[in-house]
DSSP file (Angstrom, degrees, kcal/mol; ACC not computed):
  #  RESIDUE AA STRUCTURE BP1 BP2  ACC     N-H-->O    O-->H-N    N-H-->O    O-->H-N    TCO  KAPPA ALPHA  PHI   PSI    X-CA   Y-CA   Z-CA
    1    1 A X              0   0    0      0, 0.0     2,-0.2     0, 0.0    72,-0.0   0.000 360.0 360.0 360.0 141.5  123.6  270.4  256.7
    2    2 A X        -     0   0    0      1,-0.1    72,-0.1     2,-0.1    70,-0.0  -0.543 360.0-147.2 -79.6 142.9  122.4  268.7  259.7
    3    3 A X        +     0   0    0     -2,-0.2     2,-0.2    70,-0.2    -1,-0.1   0.380  69.9 105.1 -87.5   6.1  120.8  270.6  262.6
    4    4 A X        -     0   0    0     69,-0.3     2,-0.5    20,-0.1    20,-0.2  -0.583  58.6-151.2 -87.9 150.5  122.3  268.1  265.0
    5    5 A X  E     -A   23   0A   0     18,-3.0    18,-1.8    -2,-0.2     2,-0.2  -0.977  16.6-130.4-117.2 119.6  125.2  268.8  267.3
    6    6 A X  E     -A   22   0A   0     -2,-0.5     2,-0.7    16,-0.2    16,-0.3  -0.495  19.2-137.1 -70.4 141.6  127.5  265.9  268.4
    7    7 A X        +     0   0    0     14,-2.4     2,-0.5    -2,-0.2    14,-0.3  -0.879  32.2 163.8-103.6 106.6  128.1  265.9  272.1
    8    8 A X        -     0   0    0     -2,-0.7     3,-0.1    12,-0.1     6,-0.1  -0.903  30.6-135.0-130.9 104.1  131.8  265.2  273.0
    9    9 A X    >   -     0   0    0     -2,-0.5     3,-2.2     1,-0.1    -2,-0.0  -0.179  40.8 -83.5 -53.5 148.8  133.0  266.0  276.6
   10   10 A X  T 3  S+     0   0    0      1,-0.3    -1,-0.1     3,-0.0     3,-0.1  -0.264 115.4  16.7 -55.0 134.9  136.2  267.8  277.0
   11   11 A X  T 3  S+     0   0    0      1,-0.3    -1,-0.3    -3,-0.1     2,-0.3   0.263  92.8 127.5  84.4 -10.5  139.2  265.4  276.8
   12   12 A X    <   -     0   0    0     -3,-2.2    -1,-0.3     1,-0.1     2,-0.2  -0.572  65.4-110.7 -83.1 141.7  137.2  262.5  275.3
   13   13 A X        -     0   0    0     -2,-0.3     2,-0.2     1,-0.1    -1,-0.1  -0.475  36.3-105.1 -69.6 136.1  138.6  260.9  272.1
   14   14 A X        -     0   0    0     -2,-0.2    -1,-0.1     1,-0.1     2,-0.1  -0.441  39.7-126.7 -61.0 122.2  136.6  261.5  269.0
   15   15 A X        -     0   0    0     -2,-0.2     2,-0.6     3,-0.1     3,-0.2  -0.416  15.6-127.0 -73.6 153.4  134.7  258.4  268.2
   16   16 A X  S    S-     0   0    0      1,-0.2     3,-0.1    -2,-0.1    -1,-0.1  -0.871  84.3  -0.5-101.0 116.0  135.0  256.8  264.8
   17   17 A X  S    S+     0   0    0     -2,-0.6     2,-0.3     1,-0.2    -1,-0.2   0.623 126.4  42.4  87.2  12.9  131.7  256.0  262.8
   18   18 A X  S    S-     0   0    0     -3,-0.2     2,-0.4    89,-0.2    91,-0.2  -0.967  75.1-114.2-168.0 171.3  129.3  257.2  265.5
   19   19 A X  B     -b  109   0B   0     89,-1.8    91,-0.9    -2,-0.3     3,-0.1  -0.936  15.1-139.3-116.2 145.3  128.6  260.0  268.1
   20   20 A X  S    S-     0   0    0     -2,-0.4     2,-0.3   -13,-0.3    -1,-0.1   0.844  88.4 -11.8 -67.2 -37.6  128.6  259.5  271.8
   21   21 A X        -     0   0    0    -14,-0.3   -14,-2.4    -3,-0.1     2,-0.3  -0.972  66.2-158.1-158.3 162.9  125.5  261.7  272.1
   22   22 A X  E     -A    6   0A   0     -2,-0.3     2,-0.3   -16,-0.3   -16,-0.2  -0.995   1.8-165.1-150.0 144.7  123.7  264.2  269.8
   23   23 A X  E     +A    5   0A   0    -18,-1.8   -18,-3.0    -2,-0.3     2,-0.2  -0.966  20.6 147.0-130.2 150.2  121.3  267.1  270.3
   24   24 A X        -     0   0    0     -2,-0.3   -20,-0.1   -20,-0.2     2,-0.0  -0.825  47.1 -26.6-160.7-163.1  119.0  268.8  267.9
   25   25 A X        -     0   0    0     -2,-0.2     3,-0.3     1,-0.1    -1,-0.1  -0.313  34.5-166.2 -67.3 137.0  115.8  270.6  267.3
   26   26 A X  S    S+     0   0    0      1,-0.2    -1,-0.1    -3,-0.0     4,-0.1   0.499  84.2  65.4-101.5  -5.0  112.9  269.9  269.6
   27   27 A X  S    S+     0   0    0      2,-0.1    -1,-0.2   108,-0.1    -2,-0.1   0.176  86.1 101.8 -99.5  17.7  110.3  271.5  267.4
   28   28 A X  S    S-     0   0    0     -3,-0.3     2,-0.6   106,-0.1   106,-0.3  -0.126  83.2 -91.0 -89.7-169.4  110.7  269.0  264.6
   29   29 A X  E     -C  133   0B   0    104,-3.0   104,-2.8    39,-0.1     2,-0.2  -0.925  39.8-139.7-103.9 110.5  108.8  265.9  263.5
   30   30 A X  E     -C  132   0B   0     -2,-0.6     2,-0.4   102,-0.2   102,-0.3  -0.479  16.4-167.0 -73.3 143.8  110.0  262.7  265.2
   31   31 A X  E     -C  131   0B   0    100,-3.1   100,-3.1    -2,-0.2     2,-0.6  -0.998   4.6-162.1-131.0 127.5  110.2  259.6  263.1
   32   32 A X  E     -C  130   0B   0     -2,-0.4     2,-0.6    98,-0.2    98,-0.2  -0.948   8.0-161.1-112.4 112.2  110.6  256.1  264.7
   33   33 A X  E     -C  129   0B   0     96,-3.5    96,-1.7    -2,-0.6     3,-0.2  -0.857  14.1-131.9-100.9 113.7  111.9  253.5  262.3
   34   34 A X  E     -     0   0B   0     -2,-0.6     2,-0.2    94,-0.2    95,-0.2   0.061  48.1 -65.6 -50.3 164.7  111.4  249.8  263.2
   35   35 A X  E     -     0   0B   0     93,-0.2     2,-0.3    91,-0.1    93,-0.3  -0.426  58.8-160.4 -57.4 120.0  114.2  247.3  263.0
   36   36 A X  E     -C  127   0B   0     91,-3.0    91,-2.0    -2,-0.2     2,-0.3  -0.811   4.2-160.5-102.1 147.7  115.1  246.9  259.3
   37   37 A X  E     -C  126   0B   0     -2,-0.3     2,-1.3    89,-0.2    89,-0.1  -0.741  36.1 -91.3-123.4 175.1  116.9  244.0  257.8
   38   38 A X  S    S+     0   0    0     87,-0.5     8,-0.5    -2,-0.3     9,-0.3  -0.275  81.0 114.8 -88.0  48.4  118.8  243.6  254.6
   39   39 A X        -     0   0    0     -2,-1.3     6,-0.2     6,-0.2    -2,-0.1  -0.743  65.0-101.5-114.1 164.8  116.0  242.3  252.4
   40   40 A X    >   -     0   0    0      4,-2.7     3,-2.0    -2,-0.3    -1,-0.1  -0.122  44.0 -93.1 -73.1 173.9  114.3  243.7  249.3
   41   41 A X  T 3  S+     0   0    0      1,-0.3    -1,-0.1     2,-0.1    -2,-0.0   0.727 130.1  58.0 -62.5 -20.9  110.9  245.4  249.2
   42   42 A X  T 3  S-     0   0    0      2,-0.1    -1,-0.3     0, 0.0    -2,-0.1   0.294 122.0-111.0 -88.1   7.5  109.5  241.9  248.4
   43   43 A X  S <  S+     0   0    0     -3,-2.0     2,-0.4     1,-0.2    -2,-0.1   0.923  72.1 140.6  61.2  48.3  111.1  240.7  251.7
   44   44 A X        -     0   0    0     -4,-0.1    -4,-2.7     0, 0.0     2,-0.4  -0.972  49.9-135.2-117.7 131.7  113.7  238.5  249.9
   45   45 A X        -     0   0    0     -2,-0.4    -6,-0.2    -6,-0.2     3,-0.1  -0.762  19.4-178.5 -82.6 129.1  117.2  238.1  250.9
   46   46 A X        +     0   0    0     -8,-0.5     2,-0.3    -2,-0.4    -1,-0.1   0.518  65.1  23.0-105.7  -7.8  119.6  238.4  247.9
   47   47 A X        -     0   0    0     -9,-0.3    -1,-0.2     2,-0.1    -9,-0.1  -0.989  46.3-152.3-154.5 156.1  122.9  237.8  249.9
   48   48 A X        +     0   0    0     -2,-0.3     2,-0.4    -3,-0.1     3,-0.1   0.167  65.4 119.6-106.5   9.2  124.5  236.3  253.0
   49   49 A X     >  -     0   0    0      1,-0.1     4,-2.4     2,-0.0     5,-0.2  -0.659  61.0-143.1 -84.4 130.8  127.3  238.9  252.8
   50   50 A X  H  > S+     0   0    0     -2,-0.4     4,-2.8     1,-0.2     5,-0.2   0.910  97.8  46.9 -59.8 -49.5  127.5  241.1  255.9
   51   51 A X  H  > S+     0   0    0      1,-0.2     4,-2.3     2,-0.2    -1,-0.2   0.910 113.2  48.1 -66.0 -38.1  128.5  244.3  254.1
   52   52 A X  H  > S+     0   0    0      2,-0.2     4,-2.2     1,-0.2    -1,-0.2   0.875 112.6  48.3 -68.1 -35.9  125.8  243.9  251.4
   53   53 A X  H  X S+     0   0    0     -4,-2.4     4,-2.8     2,-0.2    -2,-0.2   0.940 109.7  54.1 -69.0 -43.9  123.1  243.2  254.0
   54   54 A X  H  X S+     0   0    0     -4,-2.8     4,-2.4    -5,-0.2     5,-0.2   0.930 110.2  47.3 -50.0 -51.0  124.3  246.3  255.9
   55   55 A X  H  X S+     0   0    0     -4,-2.3     4,-2.4     1,-0.2    -1,-0.2   0.906 113.0  46.5 -60.2 -45.2  123.9  248.4  252.8
   56   56 A X  H  X S+     0   0    0     -4,-2.2     4,-2.2     2,-0.2    -1,-0.2   0.908 110.9  53.8 -65.2 -39.4  120.5  247.2  252.0
   57   57 A X  H  X S+     0   0    0     -4,-2.8     4,-2.1     2,-0.2    -2,-0.2   0.916 110.2  46.2 -57.8 -49.1  119.5  247.6  255.7
   58   58 A X  H  X S+     0   0    0     -4,-2.4     4,-2.5     1,-0.2     5,-0.2   0.911 112.4  51.5 -65.6 -45.1  120.6  251.3  255.7
   59   59 A X  H  X S+     0   0    0     -4,-2.4     4,-1.9     1,-0.2    -1,-0.2   0.891 107.9  52.3 -62.8 -35.1  118.8  251.9  252.3
   60   60 A X  H  X S+     0   0    0     -4,-2.2     4,-2.1     2,-0.2    -1,-0.2   0.922 108.3  50.2 -65.8 -43.9  115.7  250.4  253.7
   61   61 A X  H  X S+     0   0    0     -4,-2.1     4,-2.4     1,-0.2    -2,-0.2   0.898 111.4  49.2 -55.4 -42.8  115.9  252.8  256.7
   62   62 A X  H  X S+     0   0    0     -4,-2.5     4,-2.0     2,-0.2    -1,-0.2   0.822 107.2  55.4 -72.2 -29.4  116.3  255.7  254.3
   63   63 A X  H  X S+     0   0    0     -4,-1.9     4,-1.4    -5,-0.2    -2,-0.2   0.935 110.5  44.7 -65.2 -48.7  113.4  254.6  252.2
   64   64 A X  H  X S+     0   0    0     -4,-2.1     4,-0.5     1,-0.2     3,-0.4   0.931 114.2  49.2 -56.8 -49.1  111.1  254.6  255.3
   65   65 A X  H ><>S+     0   0    0     -4,-2.4     5,-2.4     1,-0.3     3,-1.4   0.865 104.3  58.6 -63.6 -36.6  112.5  257.9  256.4
   66   66 A X  H ><5S+     0   0    0     -4,-2.0     3,-2.1     1,-0.3    -1,-0.3   0.838  95.5  65.7 -65.3 -31.5  112.0  259.4  252.9
   67   67 A X  H 3<5S+     0   0    0     -4,-1.4    -1,-0.3    -3,-0.4    -2,-0.2   0.752 104.1  45.3 -61.9 -21.0  108.2  258.6  253.2
   68   68 A X  T <<5S-     0   0    0     -3,-1.4    -1,-0.3    -4,-0.5    -2,-0.2   0.321 127.7-101.9-100.4   6.9  108.1  261.1  256.1
   69   69 A X  T < 5S+     0   0    0     -3,-2.1    -3,-0.2     1,-0.2     2,-0.1   0.674  76.2 143.4  82.5  19.8  110.1  263.6  254.1
   70   70 A X      < -     0   0    0     -5,-2.4     2,-0.3    -6,-0.1    -1,-0.2  -0.458  37.3-151.6 -93.8 165.1  113.3  262.9  255.9
   71   71 A X    >   -     0   0    0     -2,-0.1     3,-2.1     1,-0.0     4,-0.3  -0.843  37.7 -96.9-126.9 168.3  116.9  262.8  254.8
   72   72 A X  G >  S+     0   0    0     -2,-0.3     3,-1.7     1,-0.3    31,-0.1   0.853 120.3  60.9 -52.3 -37.3  119.9  260.8  256.2
   73   73 A X  G 3  S+     0   0    0      1,-0.3   -69,-0.3    58,-0.0    -1,-0.3   0.639  92.2  67.6 -70.4 -10.6  121.1  263.9  258.2
   74   74 A X  G <  S+     0   0    0     -3,-2.1    58,-2.5   -72,-0.1     2,-0.4   0.564  74.2 104.1 -80.5 -11.0  117.9  263.8  260.2
   75   75 A X  E <   +D  131   0B   0     -3,-1.7    56,-0.3    -4,-0.3     3,-0.1  -0.584  39.4 171.0 -73.9 127.1  118.7  260.5  261.8
   76   76 A X  E     +     0   0B   0     54,-2.8    33,-2.0    -2,-0.4     2,-0.3   0.601  61.5  27.1-110.0 -14.8  119.8  261.1  265.4
   77   77 A X  E     +De 130 109B   0     53,-1.8    53,-2.8    31,-0.2     2,-0.4  -0.989  54.3 178.2-154.5 139.5  120.0  257.5  266.8
   78   78 A X  E     -De 129 110B   0     31,-2.0    33,-1.4    -2,-0.3     2,-0.4  -0.995   8.1-167.6-137.9 140.2  120.6  254.0  265.5
   79   79 A X  E     -De 128 111B   0     49,-2.6    49,-2.8    -2,-0.4     2,-0.4  -0.998  12.9-163.4-126.0 129.7  120.7  250.7  267.3
   80   80 A X  E     -De 127 112B   0     31,-2.4    33,-2.9    -2,-0.4     2,-0.4  -0.915   6.2-162.5-117.1 139.5  122.1  247.7  265.3
   81   81 A X  E     -De 126 113B   0     45,-3.1    45,-2.7    -2,-0.4     2,-0.4  -0.991  15.0-175.7-119.1 124.9  121.7  244.1  266.3
   82   82 A X  E     -De 125 114B   0     31,-2.4    33,-2.7    -2,-0.4    43,-0.2  -0.971  22.8-159.8-132.3 139.9  124.1  241.7  264.6
   83   83 A X  S    S+     0   0    0     41,-2.3     2,-0.3    -2,-0.4    42,-0.1   0.480  81.9  50.9 -96.4  -3.9  124.3  237.8  264.8
   84   84 A X     >  +     0   0    0     40,-0.4     4,-2.3     1,-0.1    -1,-0.2  -0.775  53.6 178.7-144.3  89.6  127.9  237.3  263.6
   85   85 A X  H  > S+     0   0    0     -2,-0.3     4,-2.9     1,-0.2     5,-0.3   0.919  85.8  50.7 -60.2 -45.9  130.6  239.3  265.4
   86   86 A X  H  > S+     0   0    0      1,-0.2     4,-2.5     2,-0.2    -1,-0.2   0.921 112.4  47.0 -58.3 -43.2  133.5  237.8  263.4
   87   87 A X  H  > S+     0   0    0      2,-0.2     4,-1.4     1,-0.2    -1,-0.2   0.907 112.6  50.5 -63.8 -40.1  131.7  238.5  260.1
   88   88 A X  H  X S+     0   0    0     -4,-2.3     4,-0.8     2,-0.2     3,-0.4   0.943 111.8  46.1 -61.4 -50.3  131.0  242.0  261.2
   89   89 A X  H >< S+     0   0    0     -4,-2.9     3,-1.0     1,-0.2     4,-0.3   0.925 112.1  51.4 -62.6 -41.7  134.6  242.7  262.2
   90   90 A X  H 3< S+     0   0    0     -4,-2.5     3,-0.3    -5,-0.3    -1,-0.2   0.766 112.3  47.8 -70.5 -19.3  135.9  241.2  259.0
   91   91 A X  H >X S+     0   0    0     -4,-1.4     4,-1.4    -3,-0.4     3,-0.8   0.521  80.8 101.0 -92.9  -4.0  133.4  243.5  257.0
   92   92 A X  H <X S+     0   0    0     -3,-1.0     4,-1.3    -4,-0.8    -1,-0.2   0.802  78.3  53.5 -53.6 -39.9  134.3  246.7  258.8
   93   93 A X  H 3> S+     0   0    0     -4,-0.3     4,-0.7    -3,-0.3    -1,-0.3   0.880 112.0  45.2 -61.0 -38.8  136.6  248.0  256.1
   94   94 A X  H <> S+     0   0    0     -3,-0.8     4,-1.1    -4,-0.2    -1,-0.2   0.744 103.7  65.5 -79.9 -21.2  133.8  247.6  253.5
   95   95 A X  H  X S+     0   0    0     -4,-1.4     4,-3.0     1,-0.2     5,-0.2   0.912  92.2  62.1 -70.6 -42.3  131.2  249.2  255.8
   96   96 A X  H  X S+     0   0    0     -4,-1.3     4,-2.6     1,-0.3     5,-0.2   0.914 104.3  43.9 -57.4 -50.3  132.8  252.7  255.8
   97   97 A X  H  X S+     0   0    0     -4,-0.7     4,-1.9     2,-0.2    -1,-0.3   0.853 115.3  51.2 -64.8 -31.8  132.5  253.4  252.0
   98   98 A X  H  X S+     0   0    0     -4,-1.1     4,-2.0     2,-0.2     5,-0.2   0.956 111.3  48.2 -65.2 -49.4  128.9  252.0  252.1
   99   99 A X  H  X>S+     0   0    0     -4,-3.0     4,-4.3     1,-0.2     5,-0.5   0.943 113.0  46.0 -52.7 -56.1  128.1  254.3  255.1
  100  100 A X  H  X5S+     0   0    0     -4,-2.6     4,-1.5     1,-0.2    -1,-0.2   0.833 109.4  55.5 -61.7 -35.3  129.6  257.4  253.4
  101  101 A X  H  <5S+     0   0    0     -4,-1.9    -1,-0.2    -5,-0.2    -2,-0.2   0.904 122.4  27.5 -62.6 -42.3  127.8  256.6  250.1
  102  102 A X  H  <5S+     0   0    0     -4,-2.0    -2,-0.2    -3,-0.2   -30,-0.2   0.844 136.6  23.3 -91.6 -35.1  124.4  256.5  251.9
  103  103 A X  H ><5S-     0   0    0     -4,-4.3     3,-1.4     1,-0.3    -3,-0.2   0.436  85.2-149.4-113.0   1.6  124.8  258.7  254.8
  104  104 A X  T 3<< -     0   0    0     -4,-1.5    -1,-0.3    -5,-0.5    -2,-0.1  -0.442  66.6 -33.3  68.3-139.3  127.6  261.1  254.0
  105  105 A X  T 3  S+     0   0    0     -2,-0.1     2,-0.5     2,-0.0    -1,-0.2   0.003 102.8 122.0-107.7  26.1  129.7  262.3  257.0
  106  106 A X    <   -     0   0    0     -3,-1.4     2,-0.5    -6,-0.1   -32,-0.0  -0.801  36.8-179.3 -91.6 123.1  126.6  262.2  259.4
  107  107 A X        -     0   0    0     -2,-0.5   -89,-0.2   -89,-0.1     3,-0.1  -0.921   7.1-164.6-126.5 107.5  127.1  260.0  262.4
  108  108 A X        -     0   0    0     -2,-0.5   -89,-1.8     1,-0.2   -31,-0.2  -0.195  42.0 -72.9 -79.3 176.3  124.3  259.7  264.8
  109  109 A X  E     -be  19  77B   0    -33,-2.0   -31,-2.0   -91,-0.2     2,-0.3  -0.543  67.9-175.7 -65.1 137.8  124.4  258.3  268.4
  110  110 A X  E     - e   0  78B   0    -91,-0.9     2,-0.3   -33,-0.2   -31,-0.2  -0.969  27.4-167.3-141.8 152.0  124.7  254.5  267.9
  111  111 A X  E     - e   0  79B   0    -33,-1.4   -31,-2.4    -2,-0.3     2,-0.4  -0.973   7.7-159.7-133.2 150.4  124.8  251.2  269.6
  112  112 A X  E     - e   0  80B   0     -2,-0.3     2,-0.4   -33,-0.2   -31,-0.2  -0.996  12.0-176.7-131.4 127.0  125.8  247.8  268.3
  113  113 A X  E     - e   0  81B   0    -33,-2.9   -31,-2.4    -2,-0.4     2,-0.5  -0.986  17.8-141.7-129.8 129.9  124.7  244.8  270.1
  114  114 A X  E     - e   0  82B   0     -2,-0.4     2,-0.3   -33,-0.2   -31,-0.2  -0.781  27.4-177.8 -92.6 130.7  125.6  241.2  269.1
  115  115 A X        -     0   0    0    -33,-2.7     3,-0.1    -2,-0.5   -30,-0.1  -0.787  38.3-119.7-128.9 166.4  122.8  238.7  269.5
  116  116 A X  S    S-     0   0    0     -2,-0.3     2,-0.3     1,-0.3    -1,-0.1   0.908  89.6 -16.6 -70.6 -44.3  122.2  234.9  269.1
  117  117 A X        -     0   0    0    -35,-0.1     2,-0.3    -3,-0.0    -1,-0.3  -0.991  53.1-138.1-160.1 159.4  119.5  235.3  266.5
  118  118 A X        -     0   0    0     -2,-0.3     5,-0.1     5,-0.3   -36,-0.0  -0.822  40.1-102.6-121.2 166.8  117.1  237.7  264.8
  119  119 A X  S    S+     0   0    0     -2,-0.3     2,-0.7     1,-0.1    -1,-0.1   0.902 111.7  63.2 -60.7 -43.4  113.5  236.9  263.8
  120  120 A X  S >  S-     0   0    0      1,-0.2     3,-1.8     2,-0.0    -2,-0.2  -0.747  79.0-150.5 -79.4 112.1  114.4  236.5  260.2
  121  121 A X  T 3  S+     0   0    0     -2,-0.7    -1,-0.2     1,-0.3    -3,-0.1   0.809  94.0  50.2 -55.6 -36.2  116.8  233.5  259.9
  122  122 A X  T 3  S+     0   0    0     -3,-0.1     2,-0.3     2,-0.0    -1,-0.3   0.577  87.4 104.8 -74.9 -15.0  118.7  234.9  256.9
  123  123 A X    <   -     0   0    0     -3,-1.8    -5,-0.3     1,-0.2     3,-0.1  -0.553  41.7-179.9 -76.4 131.4  119.3  238.4  258.5
  124  124 A X  S    S+     0   0    0      1,-0.3   -41,-2.3    -2,-0.3   -40,-0.4   0.665  72.8  20.3 -95.6 -26.1  122.7  239.1  259.7
  125  125 A X  E     - D   0  82B   0    -43,-0.2   -87,-0.5   -42,-0.1     2,-0.4  -0.996  58.1-170.2-147.5 138.7  122.0  242.6  260.9
  126  126 A X  E     -CD  37  81B   0    -45,-2.7   -45,-3.1    -2,-0.3     2,-0.4  -0.996  11.2-168.6-128.5 137.5  118.9  244.5  261.9
  127  127 A X  E     -CD  36  80B   0    -91,-2.0   -91,-3.0    -2,-0.4     2,-0.3  -0.983   7.1-165.2-132.4 131.6  119.0  248.2  262.6
  128  128 A X  E     - D   0  79B   0    -49,-2.8   -49,-2.6    -2,-0.4     2,-0.3  -0.889  15.7-164.0-116.9 153.5  116.3  250.5  264.1
  129  129 A X  E     -CD  33  78B   0    -96,-1.7   -96,-3.5    -2,-0.3     2,-0.4  -0.963  18.0-156.3-140.3 144.9  116.5  254.4  263.8
  130  130 A X  E     +CD  32  77B   0    -53,-2.8   -54,-2.8    -2,-0.3   -53,-1.8  -0.996  21.2 177.8-122.1 134.0  115.1  257.5  265.3
  131  131 A X  E     -CD  31  75B   0   -100,-3.1  -100,-3.1    -2,-0.4     2,-0.5  -0.925  20.7-151.2-131.7 153.0  115.1  260.7  263.3
  132  132 A X  E     -C   30   0B   0    -58,-2.5     2,-0.6    -2,-0.3  -102,-0.2  -0.976  11.1-153.3-126.4 118.2  113.8  264.2  263.8
  133  133 A X  E     -C   29   0B   0   -104,-2.8  -104,-3.0    -2,-0.5     3,-0.1  -0.799  29.7-118.2 -85.4 119.2  112.8  266.2  260.7
  134  134 A X    >   -     0   0    0     -2,-0.6     3,-2.6  -106,-0.3     4,-0.2  -0.216  37.7 -85.8 -61.5 151.3  113.2  269.9  261.5
  135  135 A X  T 3  S+     0   0    0      1,-0.3     3,-0.4     2,-0.2    -1,-0.1  -0.318 123.1  30.2 -54.2 133.8  110.2  272.1  261.5
  136  136 A X  T 3  S-     0   0    0      1,-0.2    -1,-0.3    -3,-0.1    -2,-0.1   0.350 118.8 -98.7  90.7  -3.8  109.8  273.2  257.8
  137  137 A X    <         0   0    0     -3,-2.6    -1,-0.2     1,-0.1    -2,-0.2   0.771 360.0 360.0  67.9  29.6  111.3  269.9  256.5
  138  138 A X              0   0    0     -3,-0.4    -1,-0.1    -4,-0.2    -3,-0.1   0.472 360.0 360.0 -58.5 360.0  114.7  271.4  256.0
């Protein structure tokens, strides 16, 4: 179970797939994860499919987080940078099951920004994350 609480002002519509804001423990271990892309550990892209790159990207984030002893529910913030808005919108239906498989029903504060390009030419999406592992590593 996550130690984070979603922040939803009275009268605001519940967001789908993210939180407007999130609060959590201040006595934990912060983890800052650099922008990850959808390549393998050998830095090879195996697909140009948006949903598949998204899934690999989230798995890469979780692998880095696990090195610090963290779990998906410890992620409090994510920022995604995407190069292809039409492809992202077309993949949205496929992204939900991928998210739930990897992250469960945990939705951190998130932003999605569409950009002209990423450093890696084959990357369609790059995501950075911030996590806080509660004191005691719960």
